[in-house]
C-alpha positions as CSV (number, residue, x, y, z in Angstrom):
1,X,58.1,123.9,126.9
2,X,59.6,127.5,127.2
3,X,58.3,129.9,124.4
4,X,60.3,133.1,123.5
5,X,59.0,135.6,121.2
6,X,60.7,138.3,118.9
7,X,60.4,140.2,116.0
8,X,64.3,140.2,115.4
9,X,65.0,136.3,115.4
10,X,68.1,135.6,114.0
11,X,67.4,132.7,111.5
12,X,69.8,131.9,108.5
13,X,71.2,134.9,108.2
14,X,68.0,136.6,108.1
15,X,65.6,138.2,110.7
16,X,62.4,136.1,111.4
17,X,59.4,137.4,113.5
18,X,57.6,134.7,115.2
19,X,58.6,132.1,118.3
20,X,61.3,130.0,119.4
21,X,60.0,126.7,121.4
22,X,62.4,125.0,123.5
23,X,61.8,121.8,125.0
24,X,64.4,119.4,127.5
25,X,67.3,121.9,126.3
26,X,66.9,121.4,122.3
27,X,65.0,123.9,120.2
28,X,61.9,121.9,119.0
29,X,60.7,124.6,116.3
30,X,60.7,128.0,115.0
31,X,57.4,129.2,113.9
32,X,54.8,132.0,113.3
33,X,52.3,129.5,115.4
34,X,51.2,130.9,119.1
35,X,51.0,127.6,121.3
36,X,50.8,127.2,124.5
37,X,54.0,127.0,126.8
38,X,54.6,126.5,130.4
39,X,57.1,129.5,130.1
40,X,56.8,132.6,128.1
41,X,59.4,135.7,127.4
42,X,58.6,138.3,125.0
43,X,62.1,140.1,123.8
44,X,60.0,142.1,121.2
45,X,62.3,144.6,119.6
46,X,65.4,143.2,120.9
47,X,67.4,140.4,119.0
48,X,67.3,136.7,119.6
49,X,70.3,135.1,118.5
50,X,72.6,131.7,118.7
51,X,74.8,132.1,121.8
52,X,78.4,132.8,121.0
53,X,81.4,130.2,120.9
54,X,84.5,132.2,121.6
55,X,87.4,129.6,120.9
56,X,90.2,131.9,121.6
57,X,90.3,133.2,125.3
58,X,93.2,133.5,127.9
59,X,90.5,134.8,130.8
60,X,88.4,137.8,131.7
61,X,87.1,139.6,134.7
62,X,90.2,139.5,136.5
63,X,90.7,135.5,136.3
64,X,92.8,133.6,134.1
65,X,92.5,130.5,132.3
66,X,96.5,129.5,132.6
67,X,98.4,129.0,135.7
68,X,95.2,129.3,138.1
69,X,92.8,126.9,140.0
70,X,89.5,125.6,138.8
71,X,87.4,128.4,140.5
72,X,88.8,130.9,138.4
73,X,88.4,129.0,135.2
74,X,84.5,128.9,136.1
75,X,84.8,132.7,137.0
76,X,86.5,133.6,133.6
77,X,84.0,131.5,132.3
78,X,81.0,132.9,133.8
79,X,82.4,136.5,133.2
80,X,82.1,135.9,129.2
81,X,78.8,134.0,129.6
82,X,77.5,138.0,130.7
83,X,78.7,139.1,127.4
84,X,77.0,136.5,125.1
85,X,79.4,133.4,125.1
86,X,77.7,130.5,125.9
87,X,80.3,127.8,124.4
88,X,84.1,128.8,125.2
89,X,87.2,127.1,124.5
90,X,90.0,128.1,127.7
91,X,93.1,128.9,126.2
92,X,97.0,128.2,127.7
93,X,99.6,130.1,126.6
94,X,103.3,129.2,126.1
95,X,104.8,128.3,129.5
96,X,107.0,125.5,131.2
97,X,105.3,122.2,130.4
98,X,104.4,121.7,134.0
99,X,102.9,124.9,134.4
100,X,100.6,124.3,131.3
101,X,99.8,120.7,132.6
102,X,98.5,122.5,135.8
103,X,96.4,124.7,133.7
104,X,95.1,122.0,131.8
105,X,94.2,119.8,135.1
106,X,92.2,122.7,136.4
107,X,90.2,123.6,133.2
108,X,89.5,119.5,133.6
109,X,88.3,119.9,136.8
110,X,85.9,122.7,135.5
111,X,84.7,121.0,132.6
112,X,83.6,117.9,135.0
113,X,82.3,119.3,138.5
114,X,78.7,120.7,137.0
115,X,79.1,124.3,138.5
116,X,80.0,125.9,134.8
117,X,77.0,128.1,133.7
118,X,78.0,128.0,130.1
119,X,79.8,125.2,128.0
120,X,83.0,124.7,128.6
121,X,83.8,122.8,125.5
122,X,87.7,122.1,125.8
123,X,91.4,123.4,126.3
124,X,92.8,125.5,123.5
125,X,96.8,125.0,123.7
126,X,98.9,128.1,122.2
127,X,102.1,126.5,122.4
128,X,104.7,125.4,123.3
129,X,105.4,124.1,119.7
130,X,106.0,127.9,118.2
131,X,108.1,129.7,116.2
132,X,110.8,132.0,118.4
133,X,110.7,134.4,115.6
134,X,107.0,134.7,115.5
135,X,106.5,134.2,119.4
136,X,104.6,137.7,120.0
137,X,103.6,138.0,123.5
138,X,104.2,134.3,124.1
139,X,107.1,133.2,126.1
140,X,109.9,132.7,124.1
141,X,112.0,131.1,126.4
142,X,109.6,128.2,126.8
143,X,109.1,127.7,122.7
144,X,110.4,124.7,121.3
145,X,110.2,121.8,118.8
146,X,107.3,119.4,119.1
147,X,108.7,116.3,121.6
148,X,106.6,113.4,120.9
149,X,107.0,111.3,124.0
150,X,106.0,114.9,125.3
151,X,103.0,115.5,123.4
152,X,101.9,111.9,123.6
153,X,101.8,111.9,127.2
154,X,99.9,115.1,127.8
155,X,97.0,113.9,125.0
156,X,97.0,110.6,126.7
157,X,96.4,112.3,130.2
158,X,93.8,115.0,129.0
159,X,92.0,112.7,126.6
160,X,88.9,114.5,125.6
161,X,89.9,117.8,127.6
162,X,92.1,118.9,124.8
163,X,90.2,120.3,121.8
164,X,92.6,122.4,119.9
165,X,96.6,123.0,119.7
166,X,98.0,125.8,118.1
167,X,101.6,125.3,116.7
168,X,104.1,126.3,114.1
169,X,103.9,123.9,111.0
170,X,107.4,124.5,109.7
171,X,108.8,123.1,112.9
172,X,106.8,119.7,112.5
173,X,109.2,118.6,109.8
174,X,108.0,114.7,110.0
175,X,104.3,115.9,110.3
176,X,104.1,113.6,113.2
177,X,102.7,116.1,115.8
178,X,99.8,117.2,113.2
179,X,98.9,113.7,112.5
180,X,98.9,112.6,116.3
181,X,96.6,115.6,116.7
182,X,94.2,114.5,113.9
183,X,94.1,111.2,115.3
184,X,92.9,111.9,118.4
185,X,90.2,114.7,117.4
186,X,92.2,117.6,118.1
187,X,91.9,120.6,116.1
188,X,95.3,121.5,114.6
189,X,95.7,125.3,114.2
190,X,98.9,127.0,112.0
191,X,99.7,130.0,114.2
192,X,102.9,132.0,115.7
193,X,104.5,130.6,112.3
194,X,107.2,131.2,110.1
195,X,105.3,128.6,107.4
196,X,106.0,128.9,103.7
197,X,103.4,127.1,101.5
198,X,104.7,124.2,101.2
199,X,104.9,123.7,105.2
200,X,101.2,124.8,105.1
201,X,100.5,122.5,102.1
202,X,101.7,119.3,104.0
203,X,100.3,120.6,107.2
204,X,96.6,120.7,105.5
205,X,97.3,117.4,103.8
206,X,97.7,116.0,107.5
207,X,95.0,117.6,109.2
208,X,95.7,121.3,109.8
209,X,92.3,122.9,109.2
210,X,92.8,126.4,110.8
211,X,95.1,129.5,111.3
212,X,95.5,131.4,114.7
213,X,94.5,134.7,114.8
214,X,95.3,135.3,111.0
215,X,97.8,138.5,110.3
216,X,99.2,138.3,114.2
217,X,102.4,136.6,114.2
218,X,101.8,134.7,111.2
219,X,104.1,134.9,108.1
220,X,103.4,136.5,104.8
221,X,105.5,136.7,101.5
222,X,109.6,136.5,101.5
223,X,112.4,136.5,99.2
224,X,115.3,134.6,98.5
225,X,117.4,136.0,95.9
226,X,114.5,137.6,94.2
227,X,112.0,134.1,94.3
228,X,109.1,134.9,96.5
229,X,107.6,132.3,98.6
230,X,104.1,132.5,100.3
231,X,103.4,132.5,103.8
232,X,100.9,131.6,106.2
233,X,98.8,134.5,105.6
234,X,98.7,133.9,101.6
235,X,98.3,130.2,102.4
236,X,95.5,130.8,104.1
237,X,93.5,132.5,101.4
238,X,94.9,130.0,98.7
239,X,93.8,126.7,100.7
240,X,90.1,126.5,100.7
241,X,90.5,123.8,103.4
242,X,91.6,126.4,105.9
243,X,89.3,128.3,108.2
244,X,90.7,131.2,109.8
245,X,90.2,133.2,113.1
246,X,90.4,137.0,113.3
247,X,90.5,139.2,116.5
248,X,87.9,141.5,115.7
249,X,88.0,144.1,118.4
250,X,88.9,147.1,116.1
251,X,92.7,147.3,117.3
252,X,94.4,144.1,115.9
253,X,93.0,144.6,112.7
254,X,91.8,147.8,110.8
255,X,88.5,148.1,109.6
256,X,89.4,147.9,106.0
257,X,91.6,144.2,106.5
258,X,88.8,142.9,108.3
259,X,86.6,143.3,105.3
260,X,89.1,142.0,102.9
261,X,89.5,138.9,105.0
262,X,86.1,138.2,104.8
263,X,85.9,139.1,101.2
264,X,88.2,136.5,100.1
265,X,87.9,133.7,102.6
266,X,83.9,134.0,103.1
267,X,81.6,134.2,106.3
268,X,81.6,130.5,106.3
269,X,85.5,130.2,106.9
270,X,86.1,133.2,109.5
271,X,85.6,132.9,112.9
272,X,85.9,135.9,115.5
273,X,87.8,135.4,118.3
274,X,88.3,138.0,121.3
275,X,92.0,136.8,122.8
276,X,91.2,138.4,125.5
277,X,93.3,138.1,128.3
278,X,92.3,137.9,132.2
279,X,92.1,141.9,132.7
280,X,89.1,142.0,130.1
281,X,86.2,143.7,131.9
282,X,88.7,144.8,135.3
283,X,90.1,147.9,136.2
284,X,93.8,146.5,135.9
285,X,95.9,148.6,133.4
286,X,99.0,146.4,133.2
287,X,99.9,142.5,134.0
288,X,102.1,139.6,133.0
289,X,100.9,136.2,131.1
290,X,103.7,133.4,131.2
291,X,106.3,135.7,132.2
292,X,105.4,138.5,129.6
293,X,104.6,141.9,130.9
294,X,101.8,143.9,129.3
295,X,100.0,147.1,129.6
296,X,96.4,148.3,128.3
297,X,96.9,151.5,126.0
298,X,94.4,152.6,123.7
299,X,91.7,150.1,124.5
300,X,94.4,146.9,123.6
301,X,96.9,144.9,125.6
302,X,100.4,145.9,124.4
303,X,103.8,144.7,125.2
304,X,105.3,146.8,128.2
305,X,108.0,148.2,125.7
306,X,105.1,149.2,123.2
307,X,106.4,147.3,120.1
308,X,103.4,145.1,119.8
309,X,99.9,143.8,120.9
310,X,99.7,141.4,123.6
311,X,96.2,140.4,123.1
312,X,92.8,142.2,123.7
313,X,90.2,143.5,126.2
314,X,87.6,142.7,124.3
315,X,84.1,140.2,125.0
316,X,82.5,138.7,122.2
317,X,79.3,141.4,121.9
318,X,82.4,143.8,121.3
319,X,83.5,141.9,118.1
320,X,79.8,141.9,116.6
321,X,79.5,145.6,117.3
322,X,82.9,146.2,115.6
323,X,81.7,144.6,112.5
324,X,78.3,146.3,112.2
325,X,79.3,149.8,113.5
326,X,82.9,149.8,111.6
327,X,82.6,147.1,108.7
328,X,78.8,148.0,108.2
329,X,77.9,144.2,108.1
330,X,74.3,143.6,109.2
331,X,74.1,142.2,112.6
332,X,72.7,138.3,111.1
333,X,75.9,138.3,108.8
334,X,78.4,139.5,111.4
335,X,76.5,136.6,114.4
336,X,77.2,133.9,112.2
337,X,80.9,134.2,112.2
338,X,80.6,134.1,116.1
339,X,77.9,131.0,116.1
340,X,77.2,129.0,113.1
341,X,81.1,129.0,111.7
342,X,83.0,127.8,114.7
343,X,80.2,125.4,115.6
344,X,80.7,124.2,112.0
345,X,84.4,123.8,112.5
346,X,84.1,122.2,116.0
347,X,81.3,119.9,114.7
348,X,78.9,121.1,117.0
349,X,74.9,121.0,117.4
350,X,75.1,124.6,118.4
351,X,74.9,128.0,116.5
352,X,72.0,127.9,114.9
353,X,68.2,128.8,115.8
354,X,66.7,125.8,114.5
355,X,64.8,122.8,115.3
356,X,67.0,119.9,117.2
357,X,69.9,122.3,117.6
358,X,71.1,123.0,121.1
359,X,69.1,125.7,122.7
360,X,71.8,128.5,123.6
361,X,70.2,131.3,122.9
362,X,71.1,135.0,123.7
363,X,69.2,138.3,123.7
364,X,70.6,142.0,122.8
365,X,69.8,145.4,121.6
366,X,70.8,147.6,118.4
367,X,74.3,148.3,120.3
368,X,74.9,144.4,121.2
369,X,74.5,145.0,124.7
370,X,73.5,141.3,125.9
371,X,70.7,141.1,128.5
372,X,69.7,137.7,128.7
373,X,71.4,134.4,128.3
374,X,69.8,130.6,127.8
375,X,72.0,127.8,128.1
376,X,70.8,124.4,127.1
377,X,67.6,126.3,127.4
378,X,67.9,127.0,130.8
379,X,67.9,130.7,131.8
380,X,71.4,131.7,133.2
381,X,71.3,135.4,133.0
């Protein structure tokens, strides 16, 4: 039995003063009772929180998830673990299919070899079935319409490895791709898309339930001879079934826009993501992702020509810091969107400090500096 004490345990969106008891990797009880235990940790004065769940990151600490070896995948996961990310979805950008498959093979190796200190939940494919008009920092040359034989072969080869797939709904005209994802238990996420409301409505009806980095490479209201059509952004607000992820690094979205998104969608439907590139946490000031050059400028990754963002250099704790210090939200309120809400989307037994939940627990101070990390009840940092 492990006993963790604090006066700032995050429970049900509030702070609780007491103890967390962990046994066999599972939270057994959250109580004011001081019981005996084999191990005791006193974190009085610090926050005790569920571990962060980042469902969109391309790497970190100088290590990429795409076109790398399994060791690089593990190193990137361990880097993010230091900042509180106990569960992660390594993300692969649009590239030549054989390169994306190589990346999937390496993520699969990292998932099964038992060396990961945190939870590698599965891979997130961001493409290649994206809109060339909304490609952003992805590879425009490799963006294309869905090929049934291609994606069915990939899904068959990487069963239980691919957890999420970002695609542009408007190019999935017959809905075969989204139906296939849904049938195979893969989260279908609309992103890098020029979709209009009818495209989004059909996608949702067939299983799409997430929008990739809202406001980044997502269409908005357009006009045709004066007649207006909703885009991905407005559809995300109107369709209650949709979760939305936001890059809350304080750069991609202004504070006012973050607050507006959360006000409209609510903390039960908004997920915080880093969308971090491999240079997060490193001294590098430029790099290349799937053939697209980028540079670090003003604390964010930009396209080399400076015309747009190319990803972030954020870590998960920075997302909480942005919402607390920038938006004036409480720490428990902000933490929910990086723990409980993504766990709900992914149908995980994680994201809460509550009996019978996985004991993925982190400890941090008022500035969201992470000092201690437990994964499955085991202290790893």
